All heavy atoms as TSV, in Angstrom:
chain	resi	resn	atom	element	x	y	z
A	1	MET	N	N	91.163	-138.167	-49.919
A	1	MET	CA	C	92.140	-138.931	-49.220
A	1	MET	C	C	93.535	-138.562	-49.677
A	1	MET	O	O	94.377	-138.189	-48.854
A	1	MET	CB	C	91.866	-140.411	-49.437
A	1	MET	CG	C	92.876	-141.311	-48.796
A	1	MET	SD	S	92.796	-141.310	-47.024
A	1	MET	CE	C	93.956	-142.571	-46.685
A	2	VAL	N	N	93.823	-138.671	-50.963
A	2	VAL	CA	C	95.121	-138.328	-51.519
A	2	VAL	C	C	95.378	-136.874	-51.354
A	2	VAL	O	O	96.498	-136.466	-51.030
A	2	VAL	CB	C	95.200	-138.789	-53.025
A	2	VAL	CG1	C	96.472	-138.315	-53.588
A	2	VAL	CG2	C	95.022	-140.280	-53.136
A	3	ASN	N	N	94.342	-136.042	-51.578
A	3	ASN	CA	C	94.520	-134.630	-51.443
A	3	ASN	C	C	94.909	-134.265	-49.969
A	3	ASN	O	O	95.744	-133.356	-49.767
A	3	ASN	CB	C	93.185	-133.919	-51.807
A	3	ASN	CG	C	93.365	-132.425	-51.948
A	3	ASN	OD1	O	94.510	-131.916	-52.146
A	3	ASN	ND2	N	92.278	-131.698	-51.875
A	4	THR	N	N	94.402	-134.937	-49.020
A	4	THR	CA	C	94.741	-134.676	-47.626
A	4	THR	C	C	96.186	-135.058	-47.337
A	4	THR	O	O	96.879	-134.288	-46.671
A	4	THR	CB	C	93.771	-135.462	-46.659
A	4	THR	OG1	O	92.432	-135.219	-46.997
A	4	THR	CG2	C	94.032	-135.129	-45.236
A	5	VAL	N	N	96.616	-136.153	-47.834
A	5	VAL	CA	C	98.023	-136.604	-47.624
A	5	VAL	C	C	98.988	-135.620	-48.305
A	5	VAL	O	O	100.008	-135.197	-47.692
A	5	VAL	CB	C	98.257	-138.012	-48.185
A	5	VAL	CG1	C	99.697	-138.440	-48.173
A	5	VAL	CG2	C	97.365	-139.012	-47.392
A	6	VAL	N	N	98.621	-135.243	-49.526
A	6	VAL	CA	C	99.545	-134.279	-50.241
A	6	VAL	C	C	99.564	-132.980	-49.531
A	6	VAL	O	O	100.633	-132.364	-49.414
A	6	VAL	CB	C	99.023	-134.095	-51.699
A	6	VAL	CG1	C	99.760	-132.985	-52.426
A	6	VAL	CG2	C	99.169	-135.408	-52.459
A	7	ARG	N	N	98.482	-132.498	-49.010
A	7	ARG	CA	C	98.400	-131.210	-48.295
A	7	ARG	C	C	99.262	-131.308	-47.029
A	7	ARG	O	O	99.960	-130.393	-46.708
A	7	ARG	CB	C	96.937	-130.860	-47.939
A	7	ARG	CG	C	96.859	-129.499	-47.347
A	7	ARG	CD	C	95.433	-129.067	-47.016
A	7	ARG	NE	N	94.620	-129.132	-48.282
A	7	ARG	CZ	C	93.368	-129.468	-48.379
A	7	ARG	NH1	N	92.718	-129.789	-47.258
A	7	ARG	NH2	N	92.720	-129.477	-49.494
A	8	ARG	N	N	99.134	-132.425	-46.297
A	8	ARG	CA	C	99.892	-132.555	-45.041
A	8	ARG	C	C	101.466	-132.620	-45.353
A	8	ARG	O	O	102.277	-132.024	-44.655
A	8	ARG	CB	C	99.523	-133.830	-44.290
A	8	ARG	CG	C	98.282	-133.628	-43.557
A	8	ARG	CD	C	98.047	-134.715	-42.569
A	8	ARG	NE	N	96.865	-134.392	-41.738
A	8	ARG	CZ	C	96.376	-135.195	-40.887
A	8	ARG	NH1	N	96.968	-136.382	-40.667
A	8	ARG	NH2	N	95.301	-134.846	-40.191
A	9	VAL	N	N	101.835	-133.324	-46.349
A	9	VAL	CA	C	103.203	-133.418	-46.726
A	9	VAL	C	C	103.702	-132.022	-47.142
A	9	VAL	O	O	104.803	-131.608	-46.707
A	9	VAL	CB	C	103.456	-134.458	-47.874
A	9	VAL	CG1	C	104.820	-134.335	-48.492
A	9	VAL	CG2	C	103.220	-135.878	-47.397
A	10	TYR	N	N	102.981	-131.349	-47.944
A	10	TYR	CA	C	103.391	-129.960	-48.320
A	10	TYR	C	C	103.517	-129.029	-47.147
A	10	TYR	O	O	104.516	-128.339	-46.980
A	10	TYR	CB	C	102.376	-129.384	-49.323
A	10	TYR	CG	C	102.683	-127.997	-49.648
A	10	TYR	CD1	C	103.732	-127.583	-50.469
A	10	TYR	CD2	C	101.876	-126.926	-49.085
A	10	TYR	CE1	C	104.008	-126.278	-50.750
A	10	TYR	CE2	C	102.152	-125.585	-49.358
A	10	TYR	CZ	C	103.219	-125.309	-50.175
A	10	TYR	OH	O	103.475	-123.994	-50.441
A	11	ASN	N	N	102.487	-129.019	-46.270
A	11	ASN	CA	C	102.519	-128.090	-45.127
A	11	ASN	C	C	103.604	-128.449	-44.128
A	11	ASN	O	O	104.176	-127.541	-43.530
A	11	ASN	CB	C	101.173	-128.128	-44.388
A	11	ASN	CG	C	100.096	-127.371	-45.190
A	11	ASN	OD1	O	100.433	-126.450	-45.929
A	11	ASN	ND2	N	98.859	-127.742	-45.018
A	12	ASN	N	N	103.891	-129.728	-43.992
A	12	ASN	CA	C	104.913	-130.169	-42.926
A	12	ASN	C	C	106.322	-130.148	-43.486
A	12	ASN	O	O	107.275	-129.939	-42.690
A	12	ASN	CB	C	104.595	-131.501	-42.383
A	12	ASN	CG	C	103.289	-131.475	-41.525
A	12	ASN	OD1	O	103.012	-130.444	-40.921
A	12	ASN	ND2	N	102.576	-132.547	-41.517
A	13	LEU	N	N	106.534	-130.427	-44.763
A	13	LEU	CA	C	107.899	-130.599	-45.248
A	13	LEU	C	C	108.321	-129.603	-46.277
A	13	LEU	O	O	109.510	-129.278	-46.330
A	13	LEU	CB	C	108.066	-132.035	-45.856
A	13	LEU	CG	C	107.790	-133.207	-44.923
A	13	LEU	CD1	C	107.902	-134.537	-45.681
A	13	LEU	CD2	C	108.762	-133.153	-43.748
A	14	PHE	N	N	107.464	-129.142	-47.151
A	14	PHE	CA	C	107.905	-128.348	-48.321
A	14	PHE	C	C	107.491	-126.897	-48.275
A	14	PHE	O	O	107.953	-126.095	-49.136
A	14	PHE	CB	C	107.352	-128.956	-49.579
A	14	PHE	CG	C	107.834	-130.401	-49.806
A	14	PHE	CD1	C	106.944	-131.410	-50.109
A	14	PHE	CD2	C	109.172	-130.717	-49.748
A	14	PHE	CE1	C	107.351	-132.690	-50.312
A	14	PHE	CE2	C	109.602	-131.975	-49.976
A	14	PHE	CZ	C	108.730	-132.996	-50.234
A	15	LYS	N	N	106.718	-126.511	-47.324
A	15	LYS	CA	C	106.188	-125.131	-47.306
A	15	LYS	C	C	107.323	-124.100	-46.948
A	15	LYS	O	O	107.401	-123.047	-47.636
A	15	LYS	CB	C	105.001	-124.953	-46.394
A	15	LYS	CG	C	104.251	-123.639	-46.459
A	15	LYS	CD	C	103.001	-123.701	-45.670
A	15	LYS	CE	C	102.163	-122.417	-45.886
A	15	LYS	NZ	N	100.946	-122.481	-45.140
A	16	ARG	N	N	108.107	-124.420	-45.932
A	16	ARG	CA	C	109.170	-123.535	-45.523
A	16	ARG	C	C	110.434	-123.940	-46.175
A	16	ARG	O	O	110.705	-125.138	-46.325
A	16	ARG	CB	C	109.265	-123.535	-44.017
A	16	ARG	CG	C	108.053	-122.896	-43.362
A	16	ARG	CD	C	108.132	-122.879	-41.877
A	16	ARG	NE	N	109.442	-123.033	-41.311
A	16	ARG	CZ	C	109.669	-123.482	-40.046
A	16	ARG	NH1	N	108.663	-123.794	-39.312
A	16	ARG	NH2	N	110.922	-123.648	-39.616
A	17	THR	N	N	111.324	-123.028	-46.541
A	17	THR	CA	C	112.535	-123.301	-47.155
A	17	THR	C	C	113.453	-124.111	-46.280
A	17	THR	O	O	114.188	-125.041	-46.753
A	17	THR	CB	C	113.259	-122.014	-47.597
A	17	THR	OG1	O	112.346	-121.238	-48.401
A	17	THR	CG2	C	114.533	-122.280	-48.371
A	18	SER	N	N	113.499	-123.870	-45.033
A	18	SER	CA	C	114.384	-124.586	-44.051
A	18	SER	C	C	113.991	-126.022	-43.991
A	18	SER	O	O	114.881	-126.923	-44.069
A	18	SER	CB	C	114.342	-123.959	-42.713
A	18	SER	OG	O	113.009	-123.910	-42.205
A	19	THR	N	N	112.703	-126.332	-43.863
A	19	THR	CA	C	112.281	-127.720	-43.795
A	19	THR	C	C	112.434	-128.449	-45.113
A	19	THR	O	O	112.717	-129.611	-45.151
A	19	THR	CB	C	110.865	-127.852	-43.276
A	19	THR	OG1	O	109.980	-127.158	-44.085
A	19	THR	CG2	C	110.719	-127.400	-41.847
A	20	PHE	N	N	112.271	-127.682	-46.241
A	20	PHE	CA	C	112.444	-128.288	-47.558
A	20	PHE	C	C	113.916	-128.663	-47.745
A	20	PHE	O	O	114.230	-129.789	-48.207
A	20	PHE	CB	C	112.015	-127.227	-48.615
A	20	PHE	CG	C	112.259	-127.716	-50.030
A	20	PHE	CD1	C	111.454	-128.692	-50.570
A	20	PHE	CD2	C	113.242	-127.156	-50.824
A	20	PHE	CE1	C	111.669	-129.099	-51.851
A	20	PHE	CE2	C	113.473	-127.568	-52.133
A	20	PHE	CZ	C	112.658	-128.598	-52.613
A	21	ALA	N	N	114.850	-127.732	-47.361
A	21	ALA	CA	C	116.264	-128.082	-47.464
A	21	ALA	C	C	116.667	-129.263	-46.592
A	21	ALA	O	O	117.428	-130.087	-46.983
A	21	ALA	CB	C	117.098	-126.826	-47.155
A	22	LEU	N	N	116.166	-129.284	-45.368
A	22	LEU	CA	C	116.431	-130.351	-44.423
A	22	LEU	C	C	115.883	-131.677	-44.979
A	22	LEU	O	O	116.551	-132.768	-44.921
A	22	LEU	CB	C	115.821	-130.105	-43.084
A	22	LEU	CG	C	116.162	-131.076	-41.988
A	22	LEU	CD1	C	117.684	-131.190	-41.738
A	22	LEU	CD2	C	115.443	-130.747	-40.677
A	23	THR	N	N	114.661	-131.686	-45.578
A	23	THR	CA	C	114.068	-132.898	-46.170
A	23	THR	C	C	114.957	-133.396	-47.292
A	23	THR	O	O	115.228	-134.632	-47.418
A	23	THR	CB	C	112.657	-132.602	-46.636
A	23	THR	OG1	O	111.883	-132.166	-45.522
A	23	THR	CG2	C	112.073	-133.803	-47.261
A	24	ILE	N	N	115.390	-132.521	-48.168
A	24	ILE	CA	C	116.284	-132.900	-49.276
A	24	ILE	C	C	117.591	-133.477	-48.780
A	24	ILE	O	O	118.084	-134.491	-49.227
A	24	ILE	CB	C	116.481	-131.752	-50.217
A	24	ILE	CG1	C	115.192	-131.261	-50.861
A	24	ILE	CG2	C	117.489	-132.099	-51.348
A	24	ILE	CD1	C	114.448	-132.321	-51.652
A	25	LEU	N	N	118.198	-132.846	-47.822
A	25	LEU	CA	C	119.480	-133.288	-47.225
A	25	LEU	C	C	119.333	-134.700	-46.639
A	25	LEU	O	O	120.162	-135.548	-46.892
A	25	LEU	CB	C	119.977	-132.248	-46.238
A	25	LEU	CG	C	121.275	-132.612	-45.581
A	25	LEU	CD1	C	122.423	-132.484	-46.594
A	25	LEU	CD2	C	121.518	-131.692	-44.366
A	26	LEU	N	N	118.342	-134.862	-45.808
A	26	LEU	CA	C	118.160	-136.106	-45.109
A	26	LEU	C	C	117.804	-137.204	-46.133
A	26	LEU	O	O	118.262	-138.349	-46.014
A	26	LEU	CB	C	117.129	-136.034	-44.050
A	26	LEU	CG	C	117.476	-135.251	-42.808
A	26	LEU	CD1	C	116.293	-135.142	-41.871
A	26	LEU	CD2	C	118.679	-135.833	-42.107
A	27	GLY	N	N	116.992	-136.871	-47.171
A	27	GLY	CA	C	116.650	-137.827	-48.182
A	27	GLY	C	C	117.865	-138.296	-48.933
A	27	GLY	O	O	118.046	-139.458	-49.257
A	28	ALA	N	N	118.722	-137.318	-49.237
A	28	ALA	CA	C	119.965	-137.671	-49.980
A	28	ALA	C	C	120.906	-138.562	-49.126
A	28	ALA	O	O	121.516	-139.492	-49.680
A	28	ALA	CB	C	120.745	-136.397	-50.346
A	29	VAL	N	N	121.012	-138.273	-47.847
A	29	VAL	CA	C	121.876	-139.118	-46.987
A	29	VAL	C	C	121.348	-140.531	-46.869
A	29	VAL	O	O	122.063	-141.533	-47.065
A	29	VAL	CB	C	121.976	-138.477	-45.583
A	29	VAL	CG1	C	122.614	-139.449	-44.570
A	29	VAL	CG2	C	122.766	-137.207	-45.657
A	30	PHE	N	N	120.051	-140.669	-46.663
A	30	PHE	CA	C	119.446	-142.009	-46.575
A	30	PHE	C	C	119.534	-142.746	-47.909
A	30	PHE	O	O	119.745	-143.960	-47.948
A	30	PHE	CB	C	118.028	-141.974	-45.992
A	30	PHE	CG	C	118.026	-141.631	-44.542
A	30	PHE	CD1	C	117.348	-140.539	-44.053
A	30	PHE	CD2	C	118.610	-142.476	-43.612
A	30	PHE	CE1	C	117.264	-140.270	-42.691
A	30	PHE	CE2	C	118.589	-142.253	-42.249
A	30	PHE	CZ	C	117.908	-141.141	-41.805
A	31	PHE	N	N	119.252	-142.051	-48.995
A	31	PHE	CA	C	119.356	-142.677	-50.254
A	31	PHE	C	C	120.749	-143.184	-50.583
A	31	PHE	O	O	120.962	-144.280	-51.114
A	31	PHE	CB	C	118.914	-141.730	-51.377
A	31	PHE	CG	C	119.041	-142.277	-52.763
A	31	PHE	CD1	C	118.101	-143.179	-53.270
A	31	PHE	CD2	C	120.138	-141.945	-53.574
A	31	PHE	CE1	C	118.246	-143.752	-54.511
A	31	PHE	CE2	C	120.305	-142.490	-54.855
A	31	PHE	CZ	C	119.342	-143.350	-55.310
A	32	GLU	N	N	121.723	-142.364	-50.274
A	32	GLU	CA	C	123.161	-142.766	-50.479
A	32	GLU	C	C	123.501	-143.971	-49.715
A	32	GLU	O	O	124.138	-144.912	-50.219
A	32	GLU	CB	C	124.063	-141.593	-50.087
A	32	GLU	CG	C	125.521	-141.825	-50.415
A	32	GLU	CD	C	126.283	-142.460	-49.273
A	32	GLU	OE1	O	125.846	-142.249	-48.075
A	32	GLU	OE2	O	127.290	-143.108	-49.537
A	33	ARG	N	N	123.093	-144.023	-48.460
A	33	ARG	CA	C	123.421	-145.222	-47.644
A	33	ARG	C	C	122.673	-146.473	-48.119
A	33	ARG	O	O	123.248	-147.568	-48.181
A	33	ARG	CB	C	123.060	-144.995	-46.147
A	33	ARG	CG	C	123.951	-143.879	-45.578
A	33	ARG	CD	C	123.674	-143.660	-44.059
A	33	ARG	NE	N	123.842	-144.889	-43.285
A	33	ARG	CZ	C	124.972	-145.290	-42.792
A	33	ARG	NH1	N	126.104	-144.568	-42.960
A	33	ARG	NH2	N	125.018	-146.389	-42.048
A	34	ALA	N	N	121.423	-146.341	-48.503
A	34	ALA	CA	C	120.705	-147.466	-49.082
A	34	ALA	C	C	121.297	-147.911	-50.407
A	34	ALA	O	O	121.416	-149.151	-50.623
A	34	ALA	CB	C	119.235	-147.124	-49.217
A	35	PHE	N	N	121.595	-147.000	-51.257
A	35	PHE	CA	C	122.156	-147.380	-52.583
A	35	PHE	C	C	123.504	-148.017	-52.429
A	35	PHE	O	O	123.840	-148.981	-53.125
A	35	PHE	CB	C	122.286	-146.061	-53.399
A	35	PHE	CG	C	122.653	-146.284	-54.823
A	35	PHE	CD1	C	121.681	-146.620	-55.721
A	35	PHE	CD2	C	123.945	-146.212	-55.316
A	35	PHE	CE1	C	121.988	-146.823	-57.079
A	35	PHE	CE2	C	124.293	-146.391	-56.571
A	35	PHE	CZ	C	123.301	-146.761	-57.499
A	36	ASP	N	N	124.370	-147.555	-51.459
A	36	ASP	CA	C	125.657	-148.143	-51.250
A	36	ASP	C	C	125.531	-149.505	-50.688
A	36	ASP	O	O	126.245	-150.435	-51.163
A	36	ASP	CB	C	126.470	-147.236	-50.318
A	36	ASP	CG	C	127.894	-147.644	-50.179
A	36	ASP	OD1	O	128.532	-147.965	-51.219
A	36	ASP	OD2	O	128.434	-147.629	-49.050
A	37	SER	N	N	124.631	-149.712	-49.802
A	37	SER	CA	C	124.391	-151.047	-49.178
A	37	SER	C	C	123.876	-152.031	-50.215
A	37	SER	O	O	124.328	-153.162	-50.303
A	37	SER	CB	C	123.460	-151.002	-48.005
A	37	SER	OG	O	124.018	-150.234	-47.011
A	38	GLY	N	N	122.978	-151.506	-51.062
A	38	GLY	CA	C	122.386	-152.376	-52.106
A	38	GLY	C	C	123.484	-152.742	-53.172
A	38	GLY	O	O	123.544	-153.904	-53.612
A	39	GLY	N	N	124.324	-151.847	-53.500
A	39	GLY	CA	C	125.398	-152.081	-54.399
A	39	GLY	C	C	126.427	-153.122	-53.860
A	39	GLY	O	O	126.854	-154.027	-54.564
A	40	ASP	N	N	126.742	-153.007	-52.612
A	40	ASP	CA	C	127.610	-153.962	-51.942
A	40	ASP	C	C	127.033	-155.333	-51.895
A	40	ASP	O	O	127.712	-156.322	-52.140
A	40	ASP	CB	C	128.005	-153.490	-50.549
A	40	ASP	CG	C	128.930	-152.284	-50.497
A	40	ASP	OD1	O	129.562	-152.027	-51.594
A	40	ASP	OD2	O	129.035	-151.657	-49.432
A	41	MET	N	N	125.723	-155.431	-51.589
A	41	MET	CA	C	125.058	-156.722	-51.570
A	41	MET	C	C	125.046	-157.327	-52.934
A	41	MET	O	O	125.239	-158.569	-53.102
A	41	MET	CB	C	123.636	-156.567	-50.953
A	41	MET	CG	C	123.673	-156.307	-49.483
A	41	MET	SD	S	122.069	-156.414	-48.639
A	41	MET	CE	C	120.870	-155.858	-49.781
A	42	LEU	N	N	124.733	-156.510	-53.951
A	42	LEU	CA	C	124.726	-157.084	-55.281
A	42	LEU	C	C	126.106	-157.535	-55.729
A	42	LEU	O	O	126.261	-158.659	-56.325
A	42	LEU	CB	C	124.235	-155.989	-56.266
A	42	LEU	CG	C	124.134	-156.408	-57.776
A	42	LEU	CD1	C	123.213	-157.517	-57.951
A	42	LEU	CD2	C	123.785	-155.162	-58.631
A	43	TRP	N	N	127.121	-156.747	-55.422
A	43	TRP	CA	C	128.543	-157.120	-55.725
A	43	TRP	C	C	128.911	-158.434	-55.091
A	43	TRP	O	O	129.475	-159.332	-55.682
A	43	TRP	CB	C	129.462	-156.012	-55.362
A	43	TRP	CG	C	130.896	-156.306	-55.637
A	43	TRP	CD1	C	131.842	-156.800	-54.791
A	43	TRP	CD2	C	131.593	-156.168	-56.891
A	43	TRP	NE1	N	133.019	-156.950	-55.439
A	43	TRP	CE2	C	132.891	-156.555	-56.774
A	43	TRP	CE3	C	131.149	-155.640	-58.141
A	43	TRP	CZ2	C	133.832	-156.547	-57.731
A	43	TRP	CZ3	C	132.057	-155.660	-59.174
A	43	TRP	CH2	C	133.353	-156.073	-58.958
A	44	ASP	N	N	128.544	-158.558	-53.741
A	44	ASP	CA	C	128.904	-159.793	-53.046
A	44	ASP	C	C	128.158	-161.016	-53.603
A	44	ASP	O	O	128.742	-162.057	-53.655
A	44	ASP	CB	C	128.589	-159.603	-51.564
A	44	ASP	CG	C	129.577	-158.664	-50.845
A	44	ASP	OD1	O	130.644	-158.437	-51.371
A	44	ASP	OD2	O	129.179	-158.117	-49.760
A	45	HIS	N	N	126.895	-160.736	-54.025
A	45	HIS	CA	C	126.129	-161.848	-54.579
A	45	HIS	C	C	126.704	-162.332	-55.917
A	45	HIS	O	O	126.823	-163.524	-56.193
A	45	HIS	CB	C	124.713	-161.428	-54.732
A	45	HIS	CG	C	123.834	-162.512	-55.393
A	45	HIS	ND1	N	123.453	-163.646	-54.753
A	45	HIS	CD2	C	123.316	-162.546	-56.624
A	45	HIS	CE1	C	122.745	-164.372	-55.597
A	45	HIS	NE2	N	122.633	-163.717	-56.752
A	46	LEU	N	N	127.060	-161.402	-56.812
A	46	LEU	CA	C	127.583	-161.719	-58.105
A	46	LEU	C	C	128.977	-162.285	-58.080
A	46	LEU	O	O	129.389	-162.999	-58.952
A	46	LEU	CB	C	127.583	-160.501	-59.035
A	46	LEU	CG	C	126.190	-159.945	-59.354
A	46	LEU	CD1	C	126.273	-158.684	-60.164
A	46	LEU	CD2	C	125.348	-160.996	-60.148
A	47	ASN	N	N	129.743	-161.974	-57.038
A	47	ASN	CA	C	131.134	-162.427	-56.931
A	47	ASN	C	C	131.364	-163.394	-55.766
A	47	ASN	O	O	132.477	-163.491	-55.251
A	47	ASN	CB	C	132.061	-161.218	-56.804
A	47	ASN	CG	C	132.116	-160.365	-58.058
A	47	ASN	OD1	O	132.425	-160.889	-59.078
A	47	ASN	ND2	N	131.645	-159.130	-57.897
A	48	ARG	N	N	130.297	-164.098	-55.448
A	48	ARG	CA	C	130.417	-165.070	-54.359
A	48	ARG	C	C	131.438	-166.181	-54.698
A	48	ARG	O	O	131.401	-166.706	-55.816
A	48	ARG	CB	C	129.091	-165.744	-54.078
A	48	ARG	CG	C	129.020	-166.608	-52.851
A	48	ARG	CD	C	127.670	-167.202	-52.559
A	48	ARG	NE	N	126.696	-166.122	-52.368
A	48	ARG	CZ	C	125.468	-166.145	-52.793
A	48	ARG	NH1	N	124.978	-167.257	-53.445
A	48	ARG	NH2	N	124.629	-165.177	-52.588
A	49	GLY	N	N	132.362	-166.435	-53.760
A	49	GLY	CA	C	133.344	-167.478	-54.018
A	49	GLY	C	C	134.579	-166.927	-54.700
A	49	GLY	O	O	135.562	-167.659	-54.902
A	50	LYS	N	N	134.638	-165.687	-55.058
A	50	LYS	CA	C	135.785	-165.133	-55.801
A	50	LYS	C	C	136.536	-164.053	-54.911
A	50	LYS	O	O	137.573	-163.619	-55.338
A	50	LYS	CB	C	135.335	-164.447	-57.084
A	50	LYS	CG	C	134.643	-165.362	-58.037
A	50	LYS	CD	C	134.123	-164.574	-59.215
A	50	LYS	CE	C	133.236	-165.416	-60.091
A	50	LYS	NZ	N	132.607	-164.604	-61.166
A	51	GLN	N	N	135.947	-163.732	-53.808
A	51	GLN	CA	C	136.535	-162.672	-53.062
A	51	GLN	C	C	137.398	-163.251	-51.897
A	51	GLN	O	O	137.209	-164.408	-51.532
A	51	GLN	CB	C	135.418	-161.773	-52.455
A	51	GLN	CG	C	134.626	-161.031	-53.435
A	51	GLN	CD	C	133.496	-160.246	-52.871
A	51	GLN	OE1	O	133.503	-160.037	-51.678
A	51	GLN	NE2	N	132.567	-159.843	-53.714
A	52	TRP	N	N	138.312	-162.450	-51.425
A	52	TRP	CA	C	139.249	-162.905	-50.364
A	52	TRP	C	C	138.466	-163.424	-49.140
A	52	TRP	O	O	138.876	-164.410	-48.532
A	52	TRP	CB	C	140.251	-161.819	-50.008
A	52	TRP	CG	C	141.130	-162.174	-48.908
A	52	TRP	CD1	C	141.121	-161.665	-47.660
A	52	TRP	CD2	C	142.148	-163.210	-48.924
A	52	TRP	NE1	N	142.105	-162.278	-46.879
A	52	TRP	CE2	C	142.730	-163.219	-47.636
A	52	TRP	CE3	C	142.599	-164.071	-49.888
A	52	TRP	CZ2	C	143.751	-164.074	-47.304
A	52	TRP	CZ3	C	143.638	-164.942	-49.568
A	52	TRP	CH2	C	144.222	-164.930	-48.243
A	53	LYS	N	N	137.446	-162.731	-48.782
A	53	LYS	CA	C	136.696	-163.163	-47.618
A	53	LYS	C	C	136.111	-164.526	-47.785
A	53	LYS	O	O	135.776	-165.202	-46.785
A	53	LYS	CB	C	135.638	-162.107	-47.193
A	53	LYS	CG	C	134.581	-161.983	-48.196
A	53	LYS	CD	C	133.535	-160.924	-47.751
A	53	LYS	CE	C	132.475	-160.757	-48.799
A	53	LYS	NZ	N	131.489	-159.741	-48.388
A	54	ASP	N	N	135.864	-164.944	-49.019
A	54	ASP	CA	C	135.275	-166.307	-49.245
A	54	ASP	C	C	136.349	-167.380	-49.400
A	54	ASP	O	O	136.024	-168.533	-49.066
A	54	ASP	CB	C	134.456	-166.253	-50.554
A	54	ASP	CG	C	133.288	-165.288	-50.459
A	54	ASP	OD1	O	132.769	-165.085	-49.401
A	54	ASP	OD2	O	132.944	-164.746	-51.502
A	55	ILE	N	N	137.555	-167.084	-49.791
A	55	ILE	CA	C	138.531	-168.055	-50.076
A	55	ILE	C	C	139.727	-168.079	-49.081
A	55	ILE	O	O	140.611	-168.891	-49.208
A	55	ILE	CB	C	139.102	-167.947	-51.477
A	55	ILE	CG1	C	139.846	-166.622	-51.708
A	55	ILE	CG2	C	137.989	-168.136	-52.528
A	55	ILE	CD1	C	140.547	-166.516	-53.015
A	56	LYS	N	N	139.762	-167.177	-48.143
A	56	LYS	CA	C	140.899	-167.087	-47.242
A	56	LYS	C	C	141.107	-168.326	-46.408
A	56	LYS	O	O	142.186	-168.576	-45.985
A	56	LYS	CB	C	140.859	-165.817	-46.400
A	56	LYS	CG	C	139.761	-165.804	-45.386
A	56	LYS	CD	C	139.756	-164.505	-44.638
A	56	LYS	CE	C	138.563	-164.415	-43.712
A	56	LYS	NZ	N	138.484	-163.070	-43.078
A	57	ASP	N	N	140.076	-169.110	-46.108
A	57	ASP	CA	C	140.202	-170.349	-45.368
A	57	ASP	C	C	140.888	-171.410	-46.172
A	57	ASP	O	O	141.439	-172.320	-45.612
A	57	ASP	CB	C	138.807	-170.833	-44.919
A	57	ASP	CG	C	138.124	-169.872	-43.954
A	57	ASP	OD1	O	138.903	-169.111	-43.269
A	57	ASP	OD2	O	136.914	-169.828	-43.919
A	58	LYS	N	N	140.903	-171.309	-47.512
A	58	LYS	CA	C	141.568	-172.353	-48.343
A	58	LYS	C	C	143.097	-172.185	-48.315
A	58	LYS	O	O	143.806	-173.148	-48.629
A	58	LYS	CB	C	141.072	-172.243	-49.765
A	58	LYS	CG	C	139.575	-172.587	-49.933
A	58	LYS	CD	C	139.207	-172.444	-51.389
A	58	LYS	CE	C	137.694	-172.740	-51.548
A	58	LYS	NZ	N	137.304	-172.583	-52.914
A	59	TYR	N	N	143.519	-171.005	-47.996
A	59	TYR	CA	C	144.981	-170.746	-47.973
A	59	TYR	C	C	145.428	-170.574	-46.538
A	59	TYR	O	O	144.975	-169.689	-45.852
A	59	TYR	CB	C	145.282	-169.466	-48.751
A	59	TYR	CG	C	144.891	-169.523	-50.219
A	59	TYR	CD1	C	143.654	-169.011	-50.599
A	59	TYR	CD2	C	145.675	-170.169	-51.124
A	59	TYR	CE1	C	143.230	-169.116	-51.965
A	59	TYR	CE2	C	145.281	-170.281	-52.411
A	59	TYR	CZ	C	144.072	-169.745	-52.834
A	59	TYR	OH	O	143.716	-169.871	-54.138
A	60	GLY	N	N	146.275	-171.475	-46.137
A	60	GLY	CA	C	146.788	-171.426	-44.746
A	60	GLY	C	C	147.766	-170.253	-44.616
A	60	GLY	O	O	148.771	-170.200	-45.305
A	61	LEU	N	N	147.404	-169.371	-43.745
A	61	LEU	CA	C	148.316	-168.244	-43.503
A	61	LEU	C	C	149.428	-168.704	-42.643
A	61	LEU	O	O	149.203	-169.416	-41.672
A	61	LEU	CB	C	147.511	-167.076	-42.875
A	61	LEU	CG	C	146.425	-166.393	-43.726
A	61	LEU	CD1	C	145.716	-165.320	-42.860
A	61	LEU	CD2	C	146.979	-165.842	-44.913
A	62	PRO	N	N	150.627	-168.343	-42.924
A	62	PRO	CA	C	151.804	-168.780	-42.114
A	62	PRO	C	C	151.629	-168.271	-40.664
A	62	PRO	O	O	151.288	-167.141	-40.418
A	62	PRO	CB	C	153.013	-168.179	-42.799
A	62	PRO	CG	C	152.509	-167.032	-43.646
A	62	PRO	CD	C	151.066	-167.411	-43.964
A	63	ALA	N	N	151.954	-169.165	-39.796
A	63	ALA	CA	C	151.885	-168.756	-38.324
A	63	ALA	C	C	152.976	-167.704	-38.015
A	63	ALA	O	O	154.029	-167.821	-38.524
A	63	ALA	CB	C	152.005	-169.956	-37.451
A	64	GLU	N	N	152.585	-166.794	-37.258
A	64	GLU	CA	C	153.605	-165.745	-36.882
A	64	GLU	C	C	154.622	-166.382	-35.976
A	64	GLU	O	O	154.304	-166.970	-34.960
A	64	GLU	CB	C	152.903	-164.528	-36.230
A	64	GLU	CG	C	151.984	-163.831	-37.181
A	64	GLU	CD	C	151.294	-162.641	-36.492
A	64	GLU	OE1	O	151.816	-162.215	-35.443
A	64	GLU	OE2	O	150.305	-162.188	-36.965
A	65	GLU	N	N	155.906	-166.166	-36.292
A	65	GLU	CA	C	156.957	-166.724	-35.485
A	65	GLU	C	C	157.202	-165.811	-34.261
A	65	GLU	O	O	157.241	-164.591	-34.366
A	65	GLU	CB	C	158.242	-166.789	-36.343
A	65	GLU	CG	C	158.130	-167.736	-37.468
A	65	GLU	CD	C	159.397	-167.769	-38.333
A	65	GLU	OE1	O	160.371	-167.237	-37.868
A	65	GLU	OE2	O	159.278	-168.321	-39.444
A	66	GLU	N	N	157.315	-166.452	-33.182
A	66	GLU	CA	C	157.605	-165.722	-31.894
A	66	GLU	C	C	159.096	-165.538	-31.714
A	66	GLU	O	O	159.801	-166.530	-31.933
A	66	GLU	CB	C	156.949	-166.403	-30.707
A	66	GLU	CG	C	155.431	-166.496	-30.777
A	66	GLU	CD	C	154.853	-167.165	-29.623
A	66	GLU	OE1	O	155.528	-167.339	-28.532
A	66	GLU	OE2	O	153.696	-167.625	-29.695
A	67	GLU	N	N	159.525	-164.457	-31.287
A	67	GLU	CA	C	161.005	-164.227	-31.092
A	67	GLU	C	C	161.359	-164.346	-29.663
A	67	GLU	O	O	160.747	-164.153	-28.752
A	67	GLU	CB	C	161.335	-162.863	-31.618
A	67	GLU	CG	C	161.189	-162.707	-33.076
A	67	GLU	CD	C	161.616	-161.340	-33.557
A	67	GLU	OE1	O	162.333	-160.671	-32.887
A	67	GLU	OE2	O	161.197	-161.040	-34.670
């Protein structure tokens, strides 16, 4: 079972240099996006209530004067 899965992954993704490079490139792009999103979520969770997006309603922004 495991041998079959490993063989299929090797034959479909890693056997040819072009597909190997494409697999690495796509993996890096998806990892970067997931890591960045995870970092942003962690930052927002740890700093909840301290960021401008959380406190901007407490401060009344001056109304823009019409000329």
